[in-house]
C-alpha positions in Angstrom: 23.2 18.9 9.8 24.8 16.2 7.6 22.4 13.8 5.9 23.5 10.6 4.4 21.6 9.2 1.5 20.5 5.5 1.4 22.7 3.4 -0.9 21.1 2.9 -4.3 18.8 5.9 -3.9 19.5 9.2 -5.6 17.7 12.4 -6.7 17.1 13.1 -10.4 16.1 16.4 -11.8 16.0 18.5 -15.0 17.1 17.0 -18.3 17.6 13.5 -16.7 14.0 13.4 -15.5 12.6 14.7 -18.9 14.6 12.1 -20.8 13.6 9.2 -18.4 9.9 10.3 -18.7 10.1 10.4 -22.5 11.6 6.9 -22.6 9.1 5.6 -20.1 6.2 7.0 -22.1 7.4 5.5 -25.4 8.1 2.1 -23.8 4.6 2.2 -22.1 3.0 2.9 -25.5 4.7 -0.1 -27.1 4.0 -2.5 -24.2 0.3 -1.6 -24.2 0.1 -2.4 -28.0 1.0 -6.0 -27.0 -1.6 -6.1 -24.2 0.6 -5.3 -21.2 -1.0 -3.1 -18.5 0.8 -0.6 -16.2 1.5 -1.6 -12.7 2.8 0.4 -9.7 4.6 -1.4 -6.9 5.8 -0.1 -3.6 9.2 1.5 -3.6 10.2 -0.5 -0.5 9.0 -3.9 0.7 9.4 -5.7 4.0 12.1 -8.4 3.6 9.6 -11.0 4.9 7.7 -10.7 1.6 10.7 -12.3 -0.1 10.9 -15.2 2.4 10.8 -18.8 1.3 7.4 -19.2 2.9 6.0 -16.5 0.6 7.9 -17.0 -2.7 9.1 -20.6 -2.4 12.6 -21.7 -3.3 12.7 -20.4 -6.9 14.8 -17.3 -7.6 12.2 -16.2 -10.1 8.8 -17.2 -8.6 5.6 -16.9 -10.5 2.9 -14.5 -9.3 1.7 -15.7 -5.9 -1.6 -14.5 -4.6 -0.3 -14.8 -1.0 
């Protein structure tokens, strides 16, 4: 069976994952020193969440409780 990957998604393993994890941990430490808190967001979102009704017309909308 031939499986096609989704464009923009790929598997990482080994040294690449270790390096990414190291950099992520160091960046997280620095950000937390300045009061930033971690956030986890869904990998995929419904396109309707990016509609003008939800985010308005700005390409960089501020946080919106809706």
